[in-house]
C-alpha positions in Angstrom: -186.6 36.7 149.2 -187.8 33.1 149.3 -190.7 34.1 146.9 -188.1 35.5 144.5 -186.0 32.5 144.7 -189.0 30.2 144.3 -190.3 32.2 141.3 -186.9 32.1 139.6 -186.4 28.3 140.1 -190.0 27.5 139.0 -189.7 29.7 135.9 -186.5 28.0 134.8 -188.0 24.6 135.5 -191.1 25.5 133.6 -189.1 26.8 130.6 -187.0 23.6 130.7 -190.0 21.4 130.8 -191.7 23.3 128.0 -188.7 22.8 125.8 -188.6 19.1 126.8 -192.2 18.6 125.8 -191.6 20.3 122.4 -188.6 18.0 121.8 -190.5 14.8 122.7 -192.0 15.0 119.2 -188.5 14.3 117.7 -186.2 12.9 120.3 -182.6 12.3 119.3 -179.2 12.1 120.8 -178.4 15.8 120.1 -181.4 17.1 122.0 -180.7 14.7 125.0 -177.2 16.1 125.2 -178.5 19.6 125.0 -180.8 19.0 128.0 -177.9 17.6 129.9 -176.2 21.0 129.4 -179.4 22.7 130.6 -179.3 20.6 133.7 -175.7 21.7 134.4 -176.7 25.4 133.9 -179.7 25.1 136.2 -177.7 23.3 138.9 -175.1 26.2 138.7 -177.9 28.8 138.9 -179.4 27.1 142.0 -175.9 26.9 143.6 -175.3 30.6 143.0 -178.6 31.7 144.3 -178.2 29.6 147.4 -174.6 30.8 148.0 -175.6 34.4 147.7 -178.6 33.9 150.0 -176.4 32.3 152.6 -173.9 35.2 152.4 -176.6 37.8 152.8 -178.2 35.9 155.6 -174.9 35.5 157.5 -173.3 38.9 156.9 -176.5 41.0 156.6 -174.8 43.1 153.9 -177.4 44.9 151.9 -175.1 45.2 148.9 -175.2 41.4 148.5 -179.0 41.5 148.6 -179.0 44.3 145.9 -176.7 42.3 143.7 -178.7 39.1 144.2 -181.9 40.8 143.2 -180.3 42.6 140.3 -178.8 39.2 139.1 -182.2 37.5 139.2 -183.8 40.5 137.4 -181.1 40.4 134.6 -181.4 36.6 134.3 -185.2 37.0 134.0 -184.6 39.5 131.2 -182.3 37.1 129.5 -184.9 34.3 129.7 -187.6 36.7 128.2 -185.2 37.6 125.3 -184.5 33.9 124.7 -188.0 32.4 124.9 -190.3 35.2 123.8 -188.2 37.4 121.3 -185.8 34.6 120.0 -182.8 36.9 120.7 -180.6 33.9 121.6 -177.3 35.7 121.1 -178.2 38.7 123.3 -179.8 36.4 126.0 -176.8 34.0 126.2 -174.3 36.9 126.3 -176.1 38.5 129.2 -176.5 35.3 131.1 -172.8 34.3 130.6 -171.6 37.7 131.8 -173.7 37.5 134.9 -172.8 33.8 135.6 -169.1 34.8 135.6 -169.7 37.8 137.8 -171.8 36.0 140.4 -169.4 33.1 140.5 -166.7 35.6 141.2 -168.6 37.0 144.1 -169.0 33.5 145.6 -165.2 33.2 145.2 -164.2 36.4 146.9 -166.7 36.9 149.7 -165.3 35.5 152.9 -167.2 32.4 154.1 -164.9 31.3 156.9 -167.4 32.1 159.6 -170.2 30.0 158.1 -168.2 27.4 156.3 -170.0 24.5 158.1 -173.5 25.9 157.6 -175.9 23.4 156.1 -176.9 25.7 153.2 -173.3 26.5 152.5 -172.4 22.8 152.3 -175.4 22.3 150.0 -174.0 25.1 147.8 -170.7 23.3 147.6 -172.3 20.0 146.6 -174.3 21.8 143.9 -171.1 23.4 142.6 -169.3 20.1 142.4 -172.4 18.6 140.7 -172.4 21.4 138.2 -168.7 20.7 137.4 -169.4 17.0 136.9 -172.5 17.4 134.7 -170.8 20.1 132.6 -167.7 18.0 132.0 -169.8 14.9 131.3 -171.9 16.9 128.8 -168.8 18.2 127.0 -167.4 14.7 126.8 -170.6 13.1 125.5 -171.1 15.8 122.9 -167.7 15.1 121.4 -168.0 11.3 121.6 -171.4 11.4 119.8 -170.1 13.9 117.2 -172.5 16.7 118.1 -169.9 19.4 118.1 -168.8 21.2 115.0 -165.4 22.6 115.6 -164.8 26.0 114.2 -161.6 28.1 114.1 -161.7 30.5 117.0 -159.4 31.7 119.8 -162.1 32.3 122.5 -165.8 31.7 122.2 -168.1 34.5 123.2 -169.3 32.5 126.2 -165.8 32.0 127.5 -164.9 35.7 126.9 -167.9 37.0 128.7 -167.6 34.7 131.7 -164.0 35.7 132.1 -164.9 39.4 131.9 -167.6 38.9 134.5 -165.2 37.1 136.8 -162.7 39.9 136.4 -165.3 42.5 137.2 -166.2 40.7 140.4 -162.6 41.1 141.6 -163.0 44.9 141.7 -164.7 44.5 145.1 -161.2 44.1 146.5 -158.3 46.6 146.8 -156.9 47.9 143.5 -153.6 46.1 143.7 -155.2 42.7 144.4 -157.9 43.4 141.8 -155.2 44.0 139.1 -153.4 40.8 140.1 -156.6 38.8 139.6 -157.5 40.5 136.3 -154.1 39.7 135.0 -154.6 36.1 136.2 -157.8 35.9 134.3 -155.9 37.2 131.2 -153.4 34.4 131.7 -156.2 31.9 131.9 -157.6 33.2 128.6 -154.3 32.7 126.9 -154.0 29.2 128.2 -157.4 28.4 126.7 -156.2 29.7 123.4 -153.0 27.7 123.9 -155.0 24.5 124.3 -157.2 25.3 121.4 -154.2 25.8 119.1 -152.8 22.4 120.4 -149.3 23.8 121.0 -146.5 21.6 122.2 -146.4 23.2 125.6 -150.1 23.7 126.1 -150.6 20.9 128.7 -147.5 21.8 130.7 -148.7 25.4 130.8 -152.1 24.3 132.1 -150.4 22.2 134.8 -148.2 25.1 135.8 -151.2 27.4 136.1 -153.2 24.8 138.0 -150.4 24.4 140.5 -149.2 28.0 141.0 -152.6 29.6 141.2 -154.0 27.8 144.4 -150.6 27.1 146.0 -148.8 30.4 145.6 -150.9 33.1 143.9 -154.0 33.3 146.0 -152.1 32.8 149.3 -149.8 35.7 148.3 -152.8 38.0 148.0 -153.9 37.1 151.6 -157.5 37.0 150.6 -160.1 34.3 151.5 -161.1 32.3 148.4 -163.9 29.7 148.1 -162.1 26.7 146.5 -165.4 25.2 145.3 -166.6 28.3 143.4 -163.1 28.9 142.1 -162.8 25.3 140.8 -166.3 25.5 139.3 -165.4 28.6 137.4 -162.1 27.3 136.0 -163.2 23.7 135.4 -166.4 24.6 133.5 -164.5 26.9 131.1 -161.4 24.7 130.6 -163.2 21.4 130.0 -164.1 22.0 126.4 -160.7 23.4 125.2 -159.0 20.6 127.0 -161.1 17.9 125.4 -160.7 19.5 122.0 -157.0 18.8 122.2 -158.0 15.2 121.4 -161.3 15.6 119.6 -160.7 18.6 117.4 -160.0 17.6 113.8 -159.0 21.0 112.5 -155.8 21.3 110.6 -152.9 23.5 111.7 -153.9 26.4 109.3 -157.6 26.0 110.3 -156.8 26.3 114.0 -154.6 29.3 113.4 -156.9 30.9 110.9 -158.3 33.7 113.2 -154.7 34.9 113.6 -153.0 34.1 110.3 -155.8 35.7 108.2 -155.8 38.9 110.3 -154.8 42.2 108.6 -151.1 43.2 108.6 -151.7 46.1 111.0 -153.4 43.9 113.6 -150.7 41.3 113.4 -148.0 44.0 113.8 -149.7 45.4 116.8 -149.8 42.0 118.3 -146.0 41.8 118.1 -145.7 45.2 119.7 -148.0 44.1 122.5 -145.9 41.0 123.1 -142.8 43.2 123.3 -144.5 45.5 125.8 -145.6 42.5 128.0 -142.0 41.1 127.9 -140.6 44.5 129.0 -143.2 44.6 131.9 -142.1 41.1 133.0 -138.5 42.1 132.9 -139.2 45.2 135.1 -141.2 43.2 137.6 -138.4 40.7 137.7 -135.8 43.5 138.4 -137.7 44.3 141.6 -136.0 41.2 143.0 -132.8 43.3 143.3 -134.4 45.0 146.3 -133.9 41.8 148.3 -130.5 42.8 149.8 -130.5 39.9 152.2 -129.5 37.6 149.4 -127.5 40.1 147.3 -124.6 37.7 146.7 -127.1 35.3 144.9 -129.6 37.8 143.5 -127.2 40.3 141.7 -125.0 37.8 139.9 -128.0 35.6 139.0 -130.0 38.4 137.7 -127.1 39.8 135.7 -126.2 36.6 134.0 -129.7 35.3 133.3 -131.1 38.8 132.7 -128.7 39.4 129.8 -129.4 36.0 128.4 -133.1 36.6 128.6 -132.8 40.0 126.9 -130.8 38.6 124.0 -133.2 35.8 123.6 -136.2 38.1 123.5 -134.7 40.5 121.1 -134.3 37.6 118.8 -138.0 36.6 119.6 -139.4 40.0 118.7 -137.2 40.2 115.5 -138.3 36.7 114.5 -142.0 37.5 115.0 -141.6 40.7 113.0 -139.8 38.9 110.2 -142.5 36.2 110.2 -145.3 38.7 109.7 -143.3 40.4 106.9 -143.2 37.1 105.0 -146.8 36.4 105.9 -147.9 39.7 104.5 -146.1 38.8 101.2 -148.0 35.5 101.2 -151.3 37.4 101.7 -150.6 39.5 98.7 -150.0 36.4 96.5 -153.0 34.6 98.1 -155.5 37.4 97.4 -154.1 37.8 93.9 -154.6 34.1 93.0 -157.7 33.6 95.1 -159.8 32.8 92.1 -157.5 29.8 91.4 -158.6 28.3 94.7 -155.1 28.3 96.1 -155.0 28.0 99.9 -152.8 30.2 102.2 -150.8 27.2 103.4 -149.9 26.3 99.8 -148.8 29.9 99.2 -146.7 29.9 102.4 -145.1 26.6 101.3 -144.2 28.1 97.9 -142.7 31.2 99.6 -140.3 29.1 101.8 -142.2 29.7 105.0 -141.5 26.2 106.2 -137.7 26.8 106.2 -138.2 30.1 108.1 -140.4 28.4 110.7 -137.9 25.5 111.3 -135.1 27.9 112.1 -137.4 30.2 114.1 -138.7 27.3 116.2 -135.3 26.7 117.6 -134.8 30.3 118.5 -138.2 30.7 120.1 -137.6 27.6 122.1 -134.6 29.2 123.7 -136.7 32.3 124.6 -139.2 30.0 126.4 -136.4 28.3 128.3 -134.9 31.7 129.2 -138.2 32.9 130.5 -138.7 29.8 132.7 -135.1 30.1 134.1 -135.3 33.9 134.6 -138.7 33.6 136.3 -137.3 31.0 138.7 -134.3 33.2 139.5 -136.4 36.3 140.0 -139.2 34.6 141.9 -140.8 36.9 144.4 -140.5 34.7 147.5 -141.3 37.1 150.2 -145.0 37.3 151.0 -144.8 41.0 152.0 -143.7 42.2 148.6 -146.6 44.3 147.1 -145.9 43.2 143.5 -145.7 39.5 144.1 -149.2 38.7 142.8 -148.7 40.9 139.8 -145.4 39.3 139.0 -146.9 35.8 139.1 -149.8 36.8 136.9 -147.5 38.4 134.3 -145.2 35.3 134.4 -148.3 33.1 133.7 -149.2 35.5 130.8 -145.7 35.3 129.3 -145.4 31.5 129.3 -148.5 30.8 127.1 -147.6 33.7 124.8 -144.2 32.3 124.0 -145.6 28.8 124.0 -148.0 29.8 121.2 -145.2 31.4 119.2 -143.2 28.2 119.5 -146.2 26.1 118.7 -147.0 28.2 115.6 -143.5 27.8 114.2 -143.3 24.1 115.2 -146.6 23.2 113.5 -146.1 25.3 110.4 -142.6 23.8 110.0 -144.1 20.3 110.3 -147.2 20.7 108.0 -146.1 23.1 105.3 -144.8 21.6 102.1 -141.4 22.5 100.8 -140.5 24.8 98.0 -140.8 23.4 94.4 -139.6 24.5 91.0 -140.6 23.1 87.7 -139.4 23.0 84.1 -141.4 21.7 81.1 -140.3 20.6 77.6 -142.8 20.0 74.8 -141.6 18.9 71.4 -144.6 18.4 69.1 -143.6 17.9 65.5 -140.9 15.3 65.6 -141.2 11.5 65.8 -138.8 8.6 65.5 -138.6 6.8 62.2 -137.8 3.1 62.1 -134.1 3.7 61.9 -134.2 5.9 65.1 -133.8 9.3 63.4 -136.3 12.1 64.1 -138.2 13.3 61.1 -140.8 15.9 60.3 -144.5 14.9 60.3 -146.6 15.2 57.1 -148.0 18.7 56.8 -151.6 17.6 57.1 -150.9 16.3 60.7 -148.9 19.3 61.9 -151.8 21.5 62.8 -153.6 18.7 64.7 -150.5 17.8 66.7 -149.7 21.5 67.4 -153.2 21.9 68.9 -152.6 18.8 71.1 -149.2 20.0 72.1 -150.6 23.5 73.0 -153.2 21.7 75.2 -150.4 19.8 77.0 -148.4 23.0 77.5 -151.5 24.7 79.0 -152.2 21.7 81.2 -148.7 21.6 82.7 -148.8 25.4 83.2 -152.1 25.0 85.0 -150.5 22.3 87.1 -147.6 24.5 88.1 -149.9 27.4 89.0 -152.4 25.3 90.9 -149.7 23.9 93.2 -147.7 27.2 93.5 -144.7 25.6 91.8 -142.1 28.2 90.7 -141.8 27.9 86.9 -138.3 28.0 85.5 -139.7 27.8 82.0 -142.0 25.9 79.6 -140.1 25.3 76.3 -142.2 24.6 73.3 -140.2 23.9 70.2 -141.6 22.7 66.8 -138.1 22.1 65.4 -136.8 20.2 68.5 -134.1 21.0 71.0 -130.5 20.2 70.5 -128.5 18.2 73.1 -126.3 21.2 74.1 -129.3 23.5 74.4 -131.1 21.1 76.6 -128.0 20.4 78.7 -127.5 24.2 79.3 -131.2 24.7 80.3 -131.3 21.6 82.6 -128.0 22.6 84.2 -129.3 26.1 85.0 -132.6 24.6 86.3 -130.8 22.2 88.7 -128.8 25.1 90.1 -131.8 27.1 91.1 -132.2 28.2 94.8 -134.9 29.9 96.8 -134.8 33.6 97.6 -133.6 32.9 101.1 -130.6 31.0 99.8 -131.1 27.2 100.2 -131.9 24.8 97.4 -135.5 24.0 96.5 -136.9 20.8 98.1 -138.3 19.4 94.9 -137.3 19.8 91.3 -139.9 18.7 88.6 -139.0 18.0 85.0 -141.8 17.4 82.5 -141.2 16.1 79.1 -143.6 15.3 76.3 -142.4 14.3 72.9 -141.2 11.3 71.0 -138.7 8.8 72.4 -136.9 5.7 71.3 -138.1 2.2 72.4 -135.4 2.3 75.2 -136.9 5.5 76.7 -134.3 7.9 75.3 -135.6 11.4 74.4 -135.4 12.1 70.7 -133.7 15.4 70.2 -132.8 17.5 67.2 -129.9 16.4 65.0 -130.4 12.7 65.7 -129.2 13.2 69.3 -130.8 11.6 72.4 -130.9 12.0 76.1 -130.5 8.9 78.2 -131.6 8.4 81.8 -128.0 7.8 82.9 -127.0 11.1 81.4 -129.7 13.0 83.2 -128.9 11.2 86.4 -125.2 12.2 86.2 -126.2 15.8 85.7 -128.4 15.6 88.8 -125.7 14.0 90.9 -123.3 16.7 89.9 -125.6 19.5 91.2 -127.2 17.7 94.1 -124.3 15.6 95.5 -123.9 17.7 98.7 -127.6 18.3 99.2 -130.8 16.3 99.7 -133.3 17.7 97.2 -135.4 15.3 95.2 -136.1 15.1 91.5 -139.5 14.1 90.0 -139.6 13.4 86.2 -143.0 13.4 84.5 -143.0 11.7 81.1 -145.8 11.7 78.5 -144.0 9.5 75.9 -144.5 6.2 74.2 -141.7 4.5 76.1 -141.8 5.7 79.7 -141.6 2.1 81.1 -137.8 2.0 80.5 -137.1 5.0 82.8 -139.5 3.7 85.4 -137.5 0.5 85.6 -134.2 2.2 85.6 -135.0 4.6 88.4 -135.7 1.7 90.8 -132.0 0.8 90.6 -130.8 4.2 91.9 -129.7 4.1 95.5 -127.9 7.3 96.1 -130.5 10.0 95.1 -134.2 10.7 95.7 -135.7 10.4 92.2 -139.2 9.4 91.0 -140.4 8.9 87.4 -144.1 9.3 86.6 -145.1 8.0 83.2 -147.8 6.4 81.1 -148.3 3.1 79.3 -150.4 3.2 76.2 -152.5 0.3 75.0 -150.9 -1.4 72.0 -154.1 -2.9 70.5 -157.3 -0.8 70.3 -160.6 -1.4 68.6 -160.9 1.7 66.5 -164.7 1.2 66.2 -165.1 1.5 70.0 -162.5 4.1 70.9 -159.8 6.3 69.4 -156.2 5.1 69.9 -154.4 6.8 72.7 -152.1 9.7 71.8 -149.5 11.9 73.5 -151.2 14.4 75.7 -154.0 12.1 77.0 -152.0 11.1 80.1 -151.0 14.7 80.8 -154.6 15.9 80.6 -155.9 13.2 83.0 -153.0 13.4 85.4 -153.3 17.2 85.7 -157.0 17.0 86.2 -156.6 14.3 88.9 -154.1 16.5 90.8 -155.8 19.9 90.3 -159.5 19.0 90.7 -160.6 17.4 93.9 -164.0 16.6 92.4 -162.6 14.5 89.5 -164.0 11.1 88.7 -160.8 9.6 87.3 -160.1 6.0 88.4 -156.6 4.8 87.5 -157.4 1.3 88.5 -160.3 1.0 86.1 -160.1 -2.0 83.8 -159.7 -1.5 80.1 -158.0 1.9 80.4 -156.3 2.9 77.1 -153.7 5.0 79.0 -152.4 3.4 82.2 -150.3 5.3 84.7 -147.0 3.9 86.0 -144.4 5.3 88.3 -141.2 4.2 90.0 -139.0 5.6 92.8 -135.4 5.2 93.8 -134.5 2.6 96.4 -134.2 5.1 99.3 -137.1 7.4 98.2 -139.0 6.7 101.5 -136.0 8.1 103.5 -136.5 11.6 102.0 -137.4 14.4 104.4 -137.9 18.0 103.4 -134.8 20.1 103.6 -133.8 20.8 107.2 -131.9 23.9 108.0 -128.1 23.3 108.0 -125.5 25.4 109.9 -124.9 27.4 106.7 -128.7 28.1 106.4 -128.9 29.3 110.0 -125.9 31.6 109.4 -127.5 33.1 106.3 -130.8 33.5 108.2 -129.0 35.2 111.1 -127.2 37.6 108.7 -130.5 38.6 107.1 -132.6 39.1 110.2 -130.5 39.5 113.4 -127.8 41.9 114.8 -124.3 40.5 115.1 -124.4 40.5 118.9 -126.9 37.6 118.9 -124.8 35.2 116.8 -123.5 33.1 119.7 -127.0 32.3 120.8 -128.1 31.5 117.2 -125.2 29.1 116.9 -126.1 27.5 120.2 -129.7 27.1 119.0 -128.6 25.4 115.8 -126.3 23.0 117.7 -129.1 22.0 120.1 -131.6 21.6 117.3 -129.2 19.2 115.4 -129.1 16.7 118.3 -130.7 13.5 117.4 -131.9 11.8 120.6 -134.2 9.3 119.1 -132.0 7.9 116.3 -132.7 4.3 117.1 -136.5 4.7 116.6 -135.9 6.6 113.4 -133.7 3.9 112.0 -136.4 1.2 112.7 -139.1 3.4 111.1 -136.9 4.1 108.1 -136.5 0.4 107.5 -140.2 -0.3 107.6 -140.9 2.5 105.1 -138.2 1.1 102.7 -139.8 -2.3 103.0 -143.2 -0.9 102.1 -141.9 1.1 99.1 -139.9 -1.8 97.7 -142.4 -4.6 98.2 -145.8 -2.9 98.5 -145.6 0.1 96.2 -148.8 2.1 96.9 -151.2 2.8 94.1 -151.2 6.5 95.0 -148.1 8.1 96.5 -148.5 11.6 98.1 -145.4 13.7 97.4 -146.1 16.1 100.2 -146.3 19.0 97.7 -150.0 18.8 97.1 -149.9 16.4 94.1 -149.7 12.6 93.8 -147.9 10.0 91.8 -150.2 7.2 90.6 -150.2 3.8 89.0 -152.9 1.7 87.4 
C-alpha cells in the first residue's frame, strides 16, 4: 500500500515538475497561476489518499482498500490520457468525477473513533490547505484577468464533481441517500443562481450554508466529516461566488444557455418546475400528521397553503406566457438574423420588458409565499422520516423561484422599451425667397429624387436595424398638405403596443425644405410649426409618459433645437444638422439634404464606423436639443390599468386579488429622497453639460459636433 501511495505521489510530482521545466522557457503570470491550481489539486489528492488509508487502517474494511486502489488506478489512467495521448477533456472528466466520489467517501465514513489520530489530523490540515490554495488561485486568476468568462450554467468539472459526490452517498440507506442527492441538486441550482447574479442569490447561499450543517445533516443522524464536506463545497462554490463581482457578462449573455434553448426544452423546464412545486406542497402537507399542535398546524396550513397555491398557479402561468412570447421573439430573431439583430433587441421591440416588469412583482410574491409556507410547514421533529427530503426540496425550490424572479427583474431593467417610427420625405419642393414652395427645374428633379430615395432607404434601414415598428414612410414628390399630415401624425401618436400600453418612444423623421424659422414647407403654401406639433403631442400624451424624438434633415433645424429646450412638461428631443454656409467648391462639394441622414444612420447602425462628429472642418455638423426634464424620463412602468389588462389576458379571475396586491406593493416608493437627489443631478448635467453623445436607451444615440 505504501509503495502504491509513494508511486502515485512521485508520479504526480514528476509530471508537475516536467510541466514546470517546459514552462520555464516562457514564464508568465498565466502559467504561474495555473501551477498554483496544480498545487491545490495535488494537495487535495494527497489528503484523499491519506484519509482513505487511515480509514482502511482503522476499520480494516476491505471495501475501502478496493475503492482506494481502484481510485489510484483510475487517476493513473487519467494522467496517462492527459500527458501521453493529449486527451485533456476525457482525463479531466474522469479525475473530476473521482475526486467528487472520493471526497464523498471521506465525508460519510465515520471517523469518530480515530478523530485524534495523527494521520487523520494531517488529513484535515491538508484539506484546509487545499481550500485555501484553491480559493486563492481563483481570486488571483480573476484579479490578473486570466479567466475568460463564458455563458454557462454549470461547468463540466462542477457537474462531474457533484455527480461523484452524489454517487458516494449511495453507501448509506436509500432514504438518506435520496436526501443527500437532492441536497446536491439544490447546491447545483445555487451555483447557477450565483452565476446568473440574481437578486436573491447571496441570501440563498447563506440559507443553504446555515441550514445544511445546522439542521439537515443532524436530521439524518449520520456522522459527517466537516473538513471534507467544507472542502467539497468551498472548492466548487469559490469560482461562481467570485464571478458575482468579476464576471462582465451582460444579462442576456449570462442567460444565453437558457434563453436560446429550443421551445420544447424551455416548455419542459416549466413543467419540471411545476412538478417540483407539487412535490414540495405534498411534503409540506405531511406536517398535518403532527396532531400535538393541531390547533396551530391545521389553520396555518390552510391559510398559507391556499395563498401558496394561488401564488404558484400564477407563477406557472407567468413562466408559460413568458416562453410563449420568447418563442415569438425567436421566430423574428432567426428571420432577421442576417441583419445582425440581437435577441435582446428583438425582445425589446416585442414588449418583453413590460411583461417582465409585471411578472417580477408576481414571482416575488411566489418567493415570499414559499419562504412563509416552508416556515409554517417546517418538519421540526427529528423522528420524521421525510424531514431530510423536505429540507432538500425546500432548498431546491428557493433557488428555482429566485432564478425566475432574477430573470424577470434583470430583463425588465436592461431591455429597451418599445419604439415606433414615422418618416416623411418631400424631395421636389423648395422654398422661394417669398416663402412659397415651388417646383424644381426639370434637370434637377432626377438627381434630387435619387438622393431622396437614398434617404428613404437609409431611414428604413435605421428602423429595421433597431427593431423600430414602422408606422409608415411617406415619400411625396408633390408635397403633403397640412390636413393630410395632421391626420397621419394624429394616428401615429395614438399607436399602442399589442399588449395595450402606449409605446415608450415615438420617432418622427422629416427630410425636406423648411423656412428659415424651422417651419416645414408643405403643399399649398402651408407650414408646420414646432408649437403646432407640440400641441398635438400634448393632446395625445398628456396622461402618459412616452417620449418623442424628432429627427430633422433640413436647412434650418437649429430653430427647433432651440425651441425644444424651452419645453418643461414633455419628454421631447430634436436631432438635426447644421450645414456649412461657405464652402470652397474646389476642395469639396457643398452639403446637401441627405448627407446628414446617411452619416447619422451609418453611425447608429454600424459599430465599426469611422465617423467623428467632433472633427474640425465638417461640412455637416450634428446638433441636438432636449426638453428641460428629459433626464427625468424612465421607460414606461406598468400602471394599475396595465396590470389589470395583463391579468385579464393571462390569469384566471380567482387570482385577481393577489395580482392587485402585487401591483400595490410594487408601486411603493421607499427610496424617494435618494431618487429626488439623483434626478436633480441629472437635470443639472443635461442643462449645463450636455453630452456630445446621448444614449437614448433604444440602441441609437443623439449626437452633436
